[in-house]
FIBAFI-925301 format. One record per residue: residue in one letter; residue number from 1; x negated, y, z of N, C-alpha, C in turn. Coordinates in Angstrom, 1 decimal. Each point is the difference from the previous one (the first is absolute). Layout:
a_NUM_X_Y_Z_X_Y_Z_X_Y_Z
...
END
This chain:
x_1_11.0_-4.4_7.5_0.9_0.6_-1.0_-0.8_1.0_-0.8
x_2_0.7_0.7_-0.9_-0.6_1.0_-0.8_1.0_1.0_-0.3
x_3_-0.4_1.3_-0.2_1.0_1.0_-0.4_0.6_0.6_1.2
x_4_1.0_0.9_-0.2_0.7_0.7_1.1_-0.8_0.8_0.9
x_5_-1.0_0.7_-0.6_-0.8_0.9_0.8_0.7_1.3_0.3
x_6_-0.3_0.7_1.1_0.6_1.3_0.3_-0.4_1.0_-1.0
x_7_0.9_0.9_-0.4_-0.2_0.9_-1.1_-0.4_1.4_0.5
x_8_-0.4_0.3_1.1_-0.4_1.4_0.3_-1.1_0.0_1.1
x_9_-0.5_-1.1_0.4_-0.9_-0.1_1.1_-1.4_0.2_-0.5
x_10_-0.7_0.9_0.6_-1.4_0.2_-0.2_-0.5_0.3_-1.4
x_11_0.9_0.6_-0.8_-0.4_0.3_-1.4_-1.2_0.9_0.0
x_12_-0.9_-0.3_-1.0_-1.2_0.8_-0.1_0.2_1.3_-0.7
x_13_-0.7_1.0_0.4_0.0_1.3_-0.7_-1.4_0.1_-0.6
x_14_-0.2_1.0_-1.0_-1.3_0.2_-0.6_-1.0_0.1_1.2
x_15_-1.2_-0.6_-0.2_-1.0_0.1_1.0_0.1_-1.1_1.1
x_16_1.0_-0.9_-0.2_0.2_-1.1_0.9_0.4_0.4_1.4
x_17_0.6_1.2_0.1_0.4_0.6_1.3_0.9_-0.9_0.8
x_18_1.0_-0.7_-0.7_0.9_-0.8_0.8_-0.3_-1.5_-0.1
x_19_-1.1_-0.4_-0.5_-0.3_-1.4_-0.1_-0.6_-0.4_1.4
x_20_0.4_-1.2_0.4_-0.5_-0.6_1.2_-0.6_-1.3_-0.4
x_21_-1.3_-0.2_0.2_-0.7_-1.2_-0.6_0.0_-1.1_1.1
x_22_0.7_-1.1_-0.3_0.0_-1.1_0.9_-0.9_-1.1_-0.5
x_23_-0.8_-0.6_0.8_-0.8_-1.2_-0.3_0.4_-1.2_0.8
x_24_0.0_-1.1_-0.6_0.3_-1.2_0.8_-0.9_-1.2_-0.5
x_25_-0.2_-0.9_0.9_-0.8_-1.2_-0.3_-1.4_0.1_0.6
x_26_-0.9_-0.9_-0.4_-1.3_-0.2_0.6_-0.9_1.2_-0.3
x_27_0.3_0.8_-1.1_-0.8_1.2_-0.3_0.0_1.0_1.2
x_28_1.0_-0.1_0.9_0.1_0.9_1.1_-1.2_-0.2_1.0
x_29_-0.5_-1.3_0.1_-1.1_-0.3_0.8_-1.3_0.7_-0.4
x_30_-0.1_0.3_-1.2_-1.2_0.6_-0.6_0.0_1.5_0.0
x_31_1.0_0.6_0.5_0.2_1.5_-0.1_-0.7_0.7_1.2
x_32_-0.5_1.2_-0.2_-0.5_0.7_1.2_1.1_0.3_1.0
x_33_-0.4_0.4_1.2_0.9_0.3_1.1_1.1_0.9_-0.4
x_34_-0.3_1.1_-0.7_1.0_1.0_-0.4_0.0_0.0_-1.5
x_35_0.8_-0.8_-0.7_-0.1_-0.1_-1.4_0.9_1.0_-0.8
x_36_0.2_1.2_0.5_0.8_1.0_-0.6_-0.4_0.1_-1.5
x_37_1.0_0.0_-0.9_1.4_0.3_0.2_0.8_-1.3_0.1
x_38_-0.6_-1.1_0.3_0.7_-1.3_0.0_0.5_-0.3_1.4
x_39_1.2_-0.7_0.0_0.6_-0.5_1.2_-0.1_-1.6_0.0
x_40_-1.0_-0.5_0.7_-0.1_-1.5_-0.1_1.1_-0.7_0.9
x_41_0.6_-1.0_-0.6_1.0_-0.8_0.7_-0.5_-1.3_0.5
x_42_-1.2_-0.4_-0.5_-0.5_-1.3_0.3_0.7_-1.1_-0.7
x_43_-0.1_-1.2_0.5_0.7_-1.1_-0.6_1.5_0.1_0.3
x_44_0.8_-0.3_-1.0_1.4_0.0_0.1_0.6_-1.4_0.0
x_45_1.1_-0.2_0.7_0.6_-1.3_0.2_0.5_-0.5_-1.4
x_46_0.6_0.9_-0.7_0.6_-0.4_-1.3_-0.1_1.2_-1.0
x_47_-0.4_-0.3_-1.2_-0.3_1.0_-1.0_1.2_0.9_-0.3
x_48_1.2_-0.6_0.1_1.2_0.8_-0.2_0.1_1.2_1.0
x_49_-0.4_-0.3_1.2_0.1_1.1_1.0_-0.9_1.2_-0.4
x_50_-1.2_-0.3_-0.5_-0.9_1.0_-0.5_0.7_0.8_-1.2
x_51_0.4_-0.8_-1.0_0.5_0.7_-1.2_1.3_0.7_0.3
x_52_0.7_-0.3_1.0_1.2_0.7_0.4_-0.3_1.4_0.5
x_53_-1.2_0.2_0.4_-0.5_1.3_0.5_-0.5_1.0_-1.0
x_54_-0.2_-0.5_-1.3_-0.7_0.8_-1.0_0.9_0.4_-1.1
x_55_-0.3_1.1_-0.6_0.7_0.5_-1.2_-0.8_-0.3_-1.3
x_56_-1.3_-0.2_0.2_-0.9_-0.1_-1.1_-1.2_-0.8_0.4
x_57_-0.4_-1.0_-0.9_-1.1_-0.8_0.3_-1.2_0.4_-0.8
x_58_-1.2_0.0_0.6_-1.2_0.4_-0.7_-1.0_-1.1_0.0
x_59_-0.5_-0.4_-1.1_-1.1_-1.1_-0.1_-1.1_0.5_-0.8
x_60_-1.1_0.5_0.7_-1.2_0.6_-0.7_-1.1_-1.0_-0.3
x_61_0.3_-1.3_0.0_-1.0_-1.1_-0.1_-0.8_0.2_-1.3
x_62_-1.3_-0.3_0.2_-0.9_0.1_-1.2_-0.8_-1.3_-0.3
x_63_0.1_-0.9_0.9_-0.7_-1.3_-0.2_0.9_-1.1_0.4
x_64_-0.5_-1.2_-0.3_0.7_-1.2_0.4_0.4_-0.8_-1.3
x_65_0.4_-1.2_0.3_0.5_-0.8_-1.2_1.4_-0.5_0.3
x_66_0.7_-0.4_-1.1_1.3_-0.5_0.1_1.0_1.1_0.4
x_67_1.2_-0.4_0.3_1.1_0.9_0.3_-0.3_0.8_1.3
x_68_0.4_1.2_0.0_-0.2_0.9_1.2_1.4_-0.1_0.7
x_69_0.0_-0.7_1.1_1.2_-0.4_0.7_0.8_1.3_0.5
x_70_-0.7_1.0_0.3_0.7_1.3_0.5_0.8_0.5_-1.2
x_71_-0.5_0.0_-1.2_0.8_0.5_-1.1_1.1_-1.0_-0.3
x_72_-0.2_-1.3_0.1_1.1_-0.9_-0.2_1.1_0.2_1.0
x_73_-0.4_0.2_1.3_1.0_0.2_1.0_0.8_1.3_-0.3
x_74_-0.7_1.1_-0.4_0.7_1.2_-0.2_1.0_-0.1_-1.2
x_75_-0.4_-0.6_-1.1_0.9_-0.1_-1.1_1.2_-0.9_0.3
x_76_-0.3_-1.1_0.7_1.1_-0.9_0.3_0.9_0.6_1.1
x_77_-0.5_0.9_0.8_0.9_0.8_0.9_0.8_1.1_-0.7
x_78_-0.4_0.2_-1.3_0.7_1.1_-0.7_-0.4_1.4_0.4
x_79_-1.2_0.1_0.6_-0.4_1.3_0.5_-0.8_0.8_-1.0
x_80_0.0_1.3_0.0_-0.9_0.8_-0.8_-1.4_-0.4_0.3
x_81_-0.8_-0.1_-1.0_-1.4_-0.4_0.1_-0.9_0.9_-0.8
x_82_-1.1_0.4_0.7_-1.1_0.7_-0.7_-1.2_-0.9_0.2
x_83_-0.7_-0.3_-1.2_-1.1_-1.0_0.1_-1.0_0.2_-1.0
x_84_-1.2_-0.5_0.2_-1.0_0.0_-1.0_0.2_-1.2_-1.0
x_85_-0.7_0.1_-1.1_0.1_-1.1_-1.0_-0.4_-1.3_0.7
x_86_-1.1_0.0_0.8_-0.5_-1.2_0.7_1.0_-0.5_0.9
x_87_0.8_0.8_0.6_1.1_-0.4_1.0_1.2_-0.7_-0.7
x_88_0.0_0.1_-1.4_1.1_-0.6_-0.7_-0.4_-1.1_-0.9
x_89_-1.2_-0.5_0.2_-0.5_-1.2_-0.8_1.0_-1.1_0.1
x_90_0.4_-0.5_-1.1_1.0_-1.2_0.0_1.5_0.5_0.0
x_91_0.2_1.2_0.2_1.4_0.6_0.0_0.2_0.9_-1.2
x_92_1.2_-0.1_-0.6_0.3_0.9_-1.1_0.3_1.4_0.4
x_93_-0.9_0.9_0.1_0.2_1.4_0.4_1.1_0.6_-0.9
x_94_0.9_0.7_0.7_1.1_0.6_-0.8_0.0_1.5_0.1
x_95_-1.0_0.6_0.6_0.0_1.5_0.2_-1.4_0.5_0.0
x_96_-0.3_1.2_-0.5_-1.3_0.5_0.0_-0.7_0.0_1.4
x_97_0.9_0.2_1.1_-0.5_0.1_1.3_-0.3_-1.4_0.6
x_98_0.2_-1.0_-0.8_-0.3_-1.4_0.4_-1.4_-0.3_-0.5
x_99_-0.7_0.9_-0.8_-1.3_-0.4_-0.5_-0.9_1.2_0.0
x_100_-0.2_0.6_1.1_-1.0_1.1_0.2_-1.4_-0.6_0.0
x_101_-1.0_0.9_-0.3_-1.3_-0.5_-0.3_-0.9_-0.2_1.3
x_102_0.4_0.7_1.1_-0.9_-0.1_1.2_0.7_0.5_1.2
x_103_-0.5_-0.4_1.2_0.6_0.5_1.3_0.0_1.5_0.0
x_104_-1.0_0.7_-0.6_0.0_1.4_0.0_1.2_0.6_-0.8
x_105_0.3_-0.7_-1.1_1.2_0.5_-0.8_1.3_-0.3_0.8
x_106_0.0_-1.1_0.7_1.2_-0.3_0.9_0.1_1.1_1.1
x_107_-1.1_0.4_0.6_0.0_1.1_1.0_0.5_1.3_-0.6
x_108_-0.5_0.4_-1.2_0.4_1.2_-0.6_1.5_0.0_-0.3
x_109_0.5_-1.2_-0.4_1.4_-0.1_-0.3_0.8_0.2_1.3
x_110_-0.4_-0.6_1.1_0.7_0.1_1.3_0.0_1.5_0.4
x_111_-1.1_0.6_-0.2_-0.1_1.4_0.5_0.6_1.0_-0.9
x_112_0.1_-0.2_-1.3_0.5_1.0_-0.9_1.4_-0.2_-0.6
x_113_0.5_-1.2_0.1_1.2_-0.3_-0.7_1.2_0.2_1.0
x_114_1.0_0.7_-0.4_1.3_0.1_0.8_0.8_-1.2_-0.2
x_115_0.1_-0.8_1.0_0.8_-1.3_-0.1_1.5_0.3_0.2
x_116_0.6_0.4_-1.1_1.4_0.2_0.0_0.8_-1.3_0.1
x_117_1.2_0.1_0.4_0.9_-1.2_0.0_0.0_-0.7_-1.4
x_118_0.0_0.9_-1.0_0.1_-0.5_-1.4_-1.3_-0.8_-0.3
x_119_-1.2_0.5_0.3_-1.2_-0.7_-0.2_-0.1_-1.3_0.8
x_120_0.4_0.0_1.2_0.0_-1.2_0.9_1.0_-1.0_-0.6
x_121_1.1_0.4_-0.5_1.0_-0.9_-0.6_-0.6_-0.6_-1.3
x_122_-0.7_0.8_-0.8_-0.6_-0.5_-1.2_-1.1_-1.0_0.3
x_123_-0.8_0.3_1.1_-1.0_-1.0_0.4_0.6_-1.3_0.5
x_124_1.0_0.2_0.8_0.7_-1.2_0.5_0.6_-0.9_-1.1
x_125_0.6_0.7_-1.0_0.5_-0.8_-1.2_-1.1_-0.7_-0.7
x_126_-1.2_0.7_-0.2_-1.1_-0.6_-0.6_-0.5_-1.2_0.7
x_127_0.0_0.1_1.4_-0.4_-1.1_0.8_0.9_-1.2_-0.2
x_128_1.3_0.3_0.0_1.0_-1.1_-0.2_-0.2_-0.7_-1.4
x_129_-0.2_0.9_-1.0_-0.2_-0.5_-1.3_-1.3_-0.9_-0.1
x_130_-1.0_0.5_0.7_-1.3_-0.8_0.0_0.3_-1.4_0.7
x_131_0.7_0.0_1.1_0.3_-1.2_0.7_0.8_-1.0_-0.9
x_132_1.0_0.5_-0.7_0.8_-0.8_-0.9_-0.9_-0.6_-1.1
x_133_-0.8_0.8_-0.6_-0.9_-0.4_-1.1_-1.0_-1.1_0.5
x_134_-0.5_0.3_1.2_-1.0_-1.0_0.6_0.7_-1.3_0.3
x_135_1.2_0.0_0.6_0.8_-1.2_0.3_0.3_-0.7_-1.3
x_136_0.4_0.7_-1.0_0.3_-0.7_-1.3_-1.3_-0.6_-0.6
x_137_-1.1_0.6_0.1_-1.3_-0.6_-0.4_-0.3_-1.3_0.7
x_138_0.2_0.0_1.3_-0.2_-1.1_0.9_0.9_-1.2_-0.4
x_139_1.3_0.4_-0.2_1.0_-1.0_-0.4_-0.3_-0.7_-1.3
x_140_-0.4_0.9_-1.0_-0.4_-0.6_-1.3_-1.2_-0.9_0.1
x_141_-1.0_0.4_0.7_-1.2_-0.8_0.2_0.4_-1.3_0.6
x_142_0.8_0.0_1.0_0.5_-1.3_0.7_0.7_-0.9_-0.9
x_143_0.9_0.6_-0.8_0.8_-0.8_-1.0_-1.0_-0.6_-1.0
x_144_-1.0_0.7_-0.5_-0.9_-0.5_-0.9_-0.8_-1.1_0.6
x_145_-0.4_0.1_1.2_-0.8_-1.0_0.7_0.9_-1.3_0.2
x_146_1.2_0.2_0.4_0.9_-1.2_0.2_0.2_-0.7_-1.4
x_147_0.2_0.8_-1.0_0.3_-0.6_-1.3_-1.3_-0.8_-0.5
x_148_-1.2_0.6_0.2_-1.2_-0.6_-0.4_-0.2_-1.3_0.8
x_149_0.2_0.0_1.3_-0.2_-1.2_0.8_1.1_-1.0_-0.4
x_150_1.2_0.4_-0.2_1.0_-1.0_-0.4_-0.3_-0.6_-1.4
x_151_-0.4_0.8_-0.9_-0.4_-0.5_-1.4_-1.1_-1.1_0.1
x_152_-1.0_0.3_0.8_-1.1_-0.9_0.1_0.2_-1.2_0.9
x_153_0.9_0.2_1.0_0.3_-1.1_0.9_1.0_-1.0_-0.5
x_154_0.9_0.5_-0.9_1.0_-0.9_-0.6_-0.5_-1.2_-0.6
x_155_-1.0_0.1_-0.9_-0.5_-1.3_-0.7_-0.7_-0.9_1.1
x_156_-0.6_0.5_1.0_-0.6_-0.8_1.0_1.0_-0.8_0.8
x_157_1.1_0.7_0.3_1.1_-0.7_0.7_0.7_-1.0_-0.9
x_158_0.2_0.3_-1.2_0.6_-1.0_-1.0_-0.9_-1.2_-0.1
x_159_-1.3_0.3_-0.2_-0.9_-1.2_-0.1_0.0_-0.9_1.2
x_160_0.1_0.6_1.2_0.0_-0.7_1.2_1.3_-0.8_0.1
x_161_1.1_0.6_-0.5_1.3_-0.7_0.1_0.1_-1.2_-1.0
x_162_-0.7_0.2_-1.1_0.1_-1.1_-1.1_-1.2_-0.9_0.0
x_163_-0.9_0.2_0.9_-1.3_-0.7_0.0_0.1_-1.3_0.5
END
């Protein structure tokens, strides 16, 4: 599912005082024994269970090719997202906090910004808008592919039928 996140749980104060950093997935295997300030969850059975525990998703990726699945998951869950430009490759960023320039800028944002319910709602709306725009782009591309294949395949089928 997506949306319906609790509205008062674990809201951040300036300095990141009320943020609790959860990590999930194979990255947890590469962490030191005490990875403070992170709370590693390891592998999760279902991604929805992880996202149900968070109020804000952070993707500080700086490398890689293609879509960044963590950003895709966050926007399609309708969750507030803070990400680097690299973490949004292939997605239509809809908020300045979707296109930060580095992990250090992401960290500064987490430590310095008061995450009010208003800002989190704004970020969630930007995520939902990003997801809709991306889904529309995918649908238009599929329609164009189908039309192009149909246009080129039609004469072949006709020739075979009349041949």
